[in-house]
C-alpha positions as CSV (number, residue, x, y, z in Angstrom):
1,M,-12.3,-177.7,-138.6
2,A,-11.1,-175.6,-141.6
3,P,-10.1,-172.1,-140.7
4,V,-12.8,-169.4,-140.7
5,V,-10.8,-167.0,-143.3
6,R,-10.6,-168.3,-146.7
7,S,-8.9,-165.5,-148.4
8,L,-7.9,-162.0,-147.7
9,L,-9.9,-160.8,-150.6
10,E,-13.0,-162.1,-148.5
11,T,-13.7,-158.7,-146.8
12,D,-15.9,-155.6,-147.5
13,L,-15.0,-153.7,-150.7
14,Y,-14.9,-150.5,-148.7
15,K,-12.0,-151.7,-146.7
16,F,-9.9,-151.7,-149.7
17,T,-11.3,-148.3,-151.2
18,M,-10.7,-146.7,-147.8
19,W,-7.4,-148.3,-147.5
20,Q,-6.1,-146.9,-150.8
21,A,-7.2,-143.5,-150.2
22,L,-5.6,-143.3,-146.6
23,L,-2.4,-145.0,-147.9
24,H,-2.0,-142.3,-150.4
25,S,-3.1,-139.2,-148.2
26,H,-2.0,-140.3,-144.7
27,P,0.4,-143.1,-144.8
28,G,2.0,-142.4,-141.4
29,A,-1.3,-142.3,-139.4
30,Q,-1.4,-144.3,-136.1
31,A,-4.8,-146.0,-135.2
32,E,-6.5,-148.1,-132.6
33,Y,-9.5,-150.3,-133.4
34,T,-11.7,-151.7,-130.5
35,F,-14.1,-154.7,-130.5
36,V,-17.5,-154.3,-128.9
37,C,-20.5,-156.6,-128.4
38,R,-23.6,-154.6,-128.0
39,N,-26.1,-157.3,-127.0
40,Q,-26.3,-160.3,-124.6
41,P,-24.6,-163.6,-126.2
42,A,-25.8,-166.9,-125.4
43,F,-22.6,-167.6,-123.6
44,P,-19.6,-165.5,-122.5
45,L,-17.6,-164.5,-125.6
46,A,-14.5,-164.7,-123.4
47,E,-14.6,-168.4,-123.9
48,L,-13.7,-167.9,-127.4
49,K,-10.3,-166.3,-126.6
50,E,-8.1,-169.4,-127.5
51,D,-10.1,-170.0,-130.7
52,V,-9.9,-166.4,-131.9
53,E,-6.2,-166.3,-131.2
54,R,-5.8,-169.4,-133.5
55,E,-7.7,-167.9,-136.2
56,L,-5.8,-164.6,-136.2
57,D,-2.6,-166.6,-136.3
58,H,-4.0,-168.2,-139.5
59,L,-5.1,-164.8,-140.9
60,C,-1.4,-163.4,-140.4
61,C,-0.1,-166.2,-142.5
62,L,-2.3,-165.3,-145.5
63,R,-1.4,-163.2,-148.6
64,L,-3.4,-162.1,-151.5
65,R,-3.1,-164.6,-154.5
66,P,-2.0,-163.7,-157.9
67,E,-5.6,-164.1,-159.4
68,E,-7.0,-162.1,-156.6
69,L,-4.7,-159.3,-157.1
70,D,-5.4,-159.6,-160.9
71,Y,-9.2,-159.2,-160.1
72,L,-8.5,-156.0,-157.9
73,A,-6.2,-154.5,-160.4
74,Q,-9.1,-154.8,-163.2
75,L,-11.4,-152.5,-161.1
76,R,-10.6,-149.2,-162.8
77,Y,-10.4,-147.1,-159.4
78,M,-7.7,-149.4,-158.0
79,K,-4.2,-147.8,-158.6
80,S,-1.2,-149.8,-159.7
81,D,0.9,-148.6,-156.6
82,F,-1.8,-149.9,-154.3
83,I,-2.0,-153.3,-155.9
84,D,1.8,-153.6,-155.6
85,F,1.5,-152.7,-151.9
86,L,-1.2,-155.3,-151.5
87,A,1.1,-157.9,-153.1
88,L,3.6,-157.5,-150.5
89,F,1.1,-157.1,-147.6
90,R,0.6,-159.4,-144.7
91,F,-1.2,-158.8,-141.4
92,Q,1.2,-158.5,-138.4
93,R,0.3,-160.5,-135.3
94,K,2.0,-158.0,-133.1
95,F,-0.5,-155.2,-134.0
96,I,-3.5,-157.2,-132.6
97,E,-4.4,-158.3,-128.9
98,V,-6.9,-160.6,-127.8
99,S,-7.7,-160.6,-123.9
100,T,-10.5,-161.3,-121.6
101,D,-12.3,-159.0,-118.9
102,G,-14.7,-161.3,-116.9
103,D,-17.1,-162.7,-119.5
104,R,-16.1,-160.1,-122.1
105,L,-13.9,-160.8,-125.1
106,C,-11.4,-157.8,-125.6
107,I,-9.7,-157.4,-129.0
108,V,-7.7,-154.4,-129.8
109,A,-5.8,-153.6,-133.2
110,R,-3.2,-150.9,-132.6
111,G,-0.4,-149.6,-134.8
112,P,0.0,-147.9,-138.3
113,Q,-3.5,-147.5,-139.8
114,V,-2.7,-148.9,-143.1
115,H,-1.5,-152.0,-141.3
116,V,-4.4,-152.4,-138.8
117,M,-7.5,-151.1,-140.3
118,G,-8.1,-154.2,-142.5
119,F,-8.3,-156.5,-139.3
120,E,-11.9,-155.2,-138.6
121,I,-14.1,-157.4,-140.9
122,F,-12.0,-160.5,-140.5
123,V,-12.3,-160.2,-136.6
124,L,-15.9,-159.7,-136.8
125,Y,-16.7,-162.8,-139.0
126,I,-14.2,-164.9,-137.1
127,V,-16.0,-164.1,-133.9
128,N,-19.3,-164.7,-135.4
129,E,-18.5,-168.1,-137.2
130,L,-16.9,-169.3,-134.0
131,Y,-19.9,-168.5,-132.0
132,F,-22.4,-170.1,-134.3
133,R,-20.3,-173.2,-134.4
134,R,-21.3,-173.6,-130.9
135,V,-24.9,-172.1,-130.7
136,G,-25.9,-173.2,-134.4
137,H,-27.5,-176.5,-135.4
138,A,-28.7,-178.4,-138.6
139,G,-32.2,-177.0,-137.9
140,A,-30.9,-173.3,-137.9
141,L,-29.8,-173.7,-141.6
142,D,-33.2,-175.6,-142.6
143,E,-35.0,-172.4,-141.1
144,A,-32.5,-170.1,-142.8
145,R,-33.2,-171.9,-146.3
146,R,-36.9,-171.6,-145.7
147,R,-36.6,-168.0,-144.9
148,L,-34.4,-167.4,-147.9
149,Q,-37.2,-169.0,-150.1
150,D,-39.8,-166.7,-148.5
151,K,-37.6,-163.7,-149.5
152,I,-37.4,-165.0,-153.2
153,A,-41.1,-165.6,-153.3
154,L,-41.7,-161.9,-152.0
155,L,-39.5,-160.6,-154.7
156,K,-41.1,-162.7,-157.5
157,S,-44.5,-161.5,-156.2
158,F,-43.2,-157.8,-156.2
159,A,-42.5,-158.4,-160.0
160,S,-46.2,-158.0,-160.6
161,E,-46.3,-154.4,-159.3
162,P,-46.0,-151.5,-161.7
163,A,-42.6,-150.6,-162.3
164,G,-41.2,-147.5,-160.6
165,R,-39.2,-144.7,-162.5
166,H,-36.2,-146.4,-161.3
167,P,-35.5,-150.1,-160.8
168,F,-35.4,-151.8,-157.4
169,E,-31.8,-153.1,-156.8
170,F,-30.4,-154.8,-153.7
171,F,-27.0,-155.9,-152.5
172,D,-25.5,-158.5,-150.0
173,F,-23.9,-156.6,-147.2
174,G,-23.7,-159.6,-144.9
175,V,-19.9,-160.5,-144.5
176,R,-19.3,-159.1,-140.9
177,R,-22.3,-160.7,-139.0
178,R,-22.8,-163.9,-141.1
179,Y,-23.7,-167.3,-139.7
180,S,-20.8,-168.8,-141.7
181,G,-18.9,-168.2,-144.8
182,A,-20.5,-171.3,-146.5
183,W,-23.9,-169.9,-145.5
184,Q,-23.3,-166.5,-147.0
185,E,-22.0,-168.1,-150.2
186,E,-25.2,-170.3,-150.5
187,V,-27.2,-167.1,-150.0
188,V,-25.4,-165.1,-152.6
189,A,-25.4,-168.0,-155.2
190,T,-29.0,-168.6,-154.7
191,L,-30.2,-164.9,-155.1
192,A,-27.8,-164.5,-158.1
193,R,-29.5,-167.5,-159.7
194,E,-33.1,-166.9,-158.7
195,V,-33.6,-163.1,-158.8
196,P,-30.7,-161.7,-160.8
197,Q,-33.1,-158.7,-162.0
198,Y,-33.0,-157.3,-158.5
199,F,-29.9,-158.8,-156.8
200,K,-27.0,-156.7,-158.2
201,G,-23.9,-157.4,-156.1
202,S,-22.1,-158.0,-152.9
203,S,-19.6,-156.1,-150.6
204,N,-17.8,-159.4,-150.2
205,V,-15.2,-159.0,-152.8
206,W,-14.2,-162.7,-152.8
207,L,-17.8,-163.7,-153.5
208,A,-18.3,-160.8,-156.1
209,M,-15.3,-162.3,-158.0
210,Q,-16.5,-165.9,-157.5
211,Y,-19.9,-165.3,-159.0
212,Q,-19.3,-162.4,-161.5
213,L,-21.2,-160.0,-159.4
214,V,-20.4,-156.0,-159.0
215,P,-18.4,-155.6,-155.8
216,I,-20.4,-152.8,-153.8
217,G,-18.9,-150.2,-151.3
218,T,-17.4,-146.8,-151.0
219,M,-16.6,-145.4,-147.5
220,A,-17.3,-146.2,-143.8
221,H,-17.4,-144.1,-140.7
222,E,-13.6,-144.9,-140.0
223,Y,-12.8,-142.8,-143.1
224,L,-14.4,-139.5,-142.1
225,Q,-13.6,-140.0,-138.4
226,S,-9.9,-140.4,-139.2
227,Y,-10.1,-136.7,-140.5
228,Q,-10.9,-135.7,-137.0
229,S,-7.2,-136.2,-136.2
230,F,-5.6,-135.2,-139.4
231,G,-4.7,-131.7,-138.5
232,V,-7.6,-129.9,-140.3
233,R,-9.9,-127.5,-138.3
234,L,-12.2,-130.0,-136.5
235,R,-15.3,-128.1,-137.8
236,D,-14.1,-128.9,-141.3
237,F,-13.3,-132.6,-141.0
238,Q,-16.0,-133.7,-143.2
239,K,-15.3,-131.4,-146.0
240,A,-11.5,-132.4,-145.9
241,A,-12.6,-136.0,-146.1
242,L,-14.8,-135.6,-149.0
243,E,-12.4,-133.4,-150.8
244,A,-9.6,-136.0,-150.3
245,W,-12.1,-138.9,-151.6
246,V,-12.8,-136.6,-154.8
247,Q,-9.2,-136.3,-155.5
248,E,-8.5,-139.9,-155.0
249,Y,-11.3,-141.3,-156.9
250,R,-12.2,-138.5,-159.6
251,G,-15.8,-139.4,-160.0
252,D,-15.7,-143.1,-159.1
253,L,-17.1,-144.4,-155.9
254,G,-19.2,-141.6,-155.5
255,V,-21.7,-142.4,-152.5
256,A,-20.9,-140.5,-149.5
257,L,-21.9,-141.6,-145.9
258,T,-23.9,-139.0,-144.0
259,D,-24.1,-140.1,-140.3
260,V,-20.7,-139.5,-138.8
261,V,-21.9,-136.4,-136.8
262,G,-25.6,-136.8,-138.0
263,M,-27.5,-136.1,-141.3
264,D,-28.3,-132.3,-140.4
265,A,-24.5,-131.6,-139.8
266,F,-23.5,-133.5,-142.9
267,L,-26.0,-131.7,-145.1
268,A,-24.6,-128.3,-143.9
269,D,-21.2,-129.3,-145.2
270,F,-22.5,-131.1,-148.3
271,D,-22.8,-127.8,-150.6
272,L,-23.4,-127.5,-154.2
273,Y,-19.7,-128.3,-155.1
274,F,-20.0,-131.6,-153.2
275,A,-23.6,-132.5,-154.2
276,K,-22.6,-132.1,-158.1
277,L,-19.4,-134.4,-157.5
278,F,-21.1,-137.3,-155.5
279,D,-23.5,-139.7,-157.1
280,G,-25.5,-140.0,-154.1
281,L,-25.6,-140.6,-150.3
282,R,-25.8,-143.7,-147.9
283,H,-28.0,-144.0,-144.8
284,D,-26.9,-145.8,-141.8
285,S,-28.7,-144.5,-138.7
286,G,-31.8,-142.8,-137.8
287,D,-35.3,-143.0,-139.5
288,P,-34.7,-143.8,-143.2
289,F,-37.9,-142.1,-144.5
290,E,-37.0,-138.9,-142.6
291,W,-33.4,-139.1,-143.8
292,G,-34.4,-139.6,-147.5
293,E,-36.9,-136.7,-147.5
294,K,-34.2,-134.4,-145.9
295,A,-31.8,-135.7,-148.7
296,L,-34.4,-134.8,-151.4
297,A,-35.2,-131.4,-149.9
298,H,-31.5,-130.5,-150.0
299,Y,-31.1,-131.4,-153.6
300,R,-34.2,-129.5,-154.3
301,K,-32.8,-126.4,-152.5
302,L,-29.6,-126.8,-154.5
303,R,-31.6,-127.1,-157.6
304,L,-30.2,-130.4,-158.7
305,D,-32.4,-133.3,-160.2
306,A,-32.5,-136.0,-157.4
307,N,-33.4,-138.5,-160.3
308,T,-29.8,-138.2,-161.2
309,K,-28.7,-139.2,-157.8
310,R,-28.8,-142.4,-155.6
311,L,-30.1,-143.0,-152.1
312,V,-28.5,-146.1,-150.7
313,F,-30.0,-147.5,-147.4
314,S,-28.0,-149.8,-145.3
315,D,-29.1,-149.6,-141.7
316,G,-30.6,-153.0,-140.3
317,L,-32.7,-153.7,-143.3
318,D,-34.7,-156.6,-144.3
319,L,-36.6,-157.0,-147.6
320,P,-39.9,-155.8,-146.7
321,Q,-38.5,-152.5,-145.3
322,A,-36.4,-152.2,-148.4
323,L,-39.5,-152.5,-150.5
324,R,-41.3,-150.0,-148.5
325,L,-38.6,-147.5,-148.9
326,Y,-38.3,-148.3,-152.7
327,R,-42.1,-147.6,-153.1
328,H,-41.7,-144.2,-151.2
329,F,-38.6,-142.8,-153.0
330,S,-38.5,-144.5,-156.3
331,D,-40.1,-141.9,-158.5
332,R,-38.2,-139.2,-157.2
333,A,-34.5,-140.7,-156.8
334,M,-32.4,-143.9,-157.8
335,T,-32.3,-146.2,-154.7
336,G,-30.2,-149.0,-153.6
337,F,-30.4,-151.4,-150.6
338,G,-27.6,-153.0,-148.7
339,I,-29.1,-155.9,-146.7
340,G,-26.7,-157.5,-144.2
341,T,-27.4,-159.7,-141.3
342,N,-31.1,-160.3,-142.5
343,L,-29.6,-162.2,-145.5
344,S,-26.5,-163.8,-144.0
345,N,-27.7,-164.6,-140.6
346,D,-31.5,-165.2,-140.7
347,T,-31.7,-168.4,-138.9
348,G,-34.2,-167.9,-135.9
349,I,-31.0,-167.7,-133.6
350,T,-30.4,-164.3,-132.3
351,P,-27.4,-162.7,-134.1
352,L,-24.5,-161.0,-132.4
353,N,-24.6,-157.4,-132.5
354,I,-20.8,-156.9,-132.7
355,V,-18.6,-154.0,-134.0
356,M,-15.0,-153.1,-134.2
357,K,-14.5,-149.5,-134.5
358,L,-11.8,-146.9,-134.9
359,S,-11.5,-145.6,-131.2
360,S,-8.4,-143.2,-131.7
361,C,-6.3,-142.0,-134.5
362,N,-2.8,-140.3,-134.1
363,G,-3.3,-140.6,-130.3
364,Q,-6.5,-138.7,-129.9
365,A,-10.1,-139.8,-129.7
366,V,-12.4,-139.9,-132.5
367,A,-16.1,-140.1,-132.5
368,K,-19.3,-141.0,-134.3
369,L,-22.4,-138.9,-133.3
370,S,-24.9,-141.2,-134.8
371,D,-28.5,-140.4,-135.5
372,S,-29.3,-143.6,-133.7
373,P,-28.2,-142.8,-130.1
374,G,-27.2,-146.4,-129.5
375,K,-24.8,-146.1,-132.2
376,T,-22.9,-143.2,-130.8
377,L,-19.2,-144.2,-130.1
378,C,-16.5,-142.3,-128.3
379,K,-14.0,-143.3,-125.6
380,D,-13.5,-139.6,-124.6
381,E,-16.8,-137.8,-123.2
382,T,-15.0,-134.5,-123.2
383,F,-14.1,-134.7,-127.0
384,L,-17.7,-136.0,-127.5
385,A,-19.2,-133.0,-125.8
386,Y,-17.0,-130.8,-127.6
387,L,-17.9,-132.4,-131.1
388,R,-21.6,-131.8,-130.2
389,Q,-21.0,-128.3,-129.4
390,L,-19.1,-127.6,-132.5
391,F,-21.6,-129.0,-134.8
392,G,-24.9,-127.7,-132.7
393,I,-26.0,-131.3,-131.7
394,A,-27.9,-131.7,-128.5
395,A,-26.9,-134.4,-126.1
396,P,-29.5,-137.1,-125.8
397,A,-31.9,-136.6,-123.0
398,L,-31.2,-138.6,-119.7
399,P,-33.7,-141.1,-118.7
400,A,-36.3,-139.8,-116.2
């Protein structure tokens, strides 16, 4: 079979944007990223070990092609020295290890952050595609096509509704948990052809290039988490990360992620200075309606017109939920909707819930204190407790 990874450009845009920012600000940082499966697979993922090893060997032989570098270079926020770095870059096999622990598949990338941070998305869709090559079947794609047509029909029906103050726009965020690369490409091509008035881009940079779409993405949790280890006062890590982002991008890529230590703690740091400099906020955990109301209340308190700001929703969305959120918020703020698994892996087969997250940086644990308790991640309970205390976040109640 053909290798899973088709191009080093076939990853989420925010990997490149975070990569550039960290290369410029903290090129010597050391990091560890750890693979986790959060749900029960149909067979032990440990059985994929040899295939994953083979796919990683292939990944580490790839380089960005001249036309791909040219594409990145024409994005105005990509800087020439970063493009030069990428022209020389190749993943180093010595920085990533695959092992098993009983039925568990264990994957750890460890080394200089600017050399290991890029592994994440490739590892996730390698595991996904290998998994679905075994559990998938022709009927699954038939069902996926039927469901995709239902989504398109829903959007065409939505077109008859009265227009809101701001347009409805959604994006493909489905690279990491997709059924396959070929299916994600079919989904993107179909949506771009059938509903271009609503479908505005993809986080998959390679597909954005192929289909002349806008590549979508700014920052992920790992960027802000890294600043927990960068020598700033821990209470100030969010402010330091946001300030460094502003200095790197000077007004571009202005959507900030809010849930590394929860929305309330984020808003306490997101003062008038940052609220004016950033174009909007991205939701990735907790109740999205409650989150959006908190964001709007914060802009009102700062006496800023939320109609000039964008609320981006990206947590486990499907199109019906995106439309509900749009109807609720579209007359008060610009909105955007990043839909992942429900676009690229809606086949009737239960998807894998897999992540590969930053677990330590510069030799110390880092943490995400999510507004969705199941998404909280940290391998050091003492550090997690300290972070909760520092930001005034109560520990989740233990089950009775």
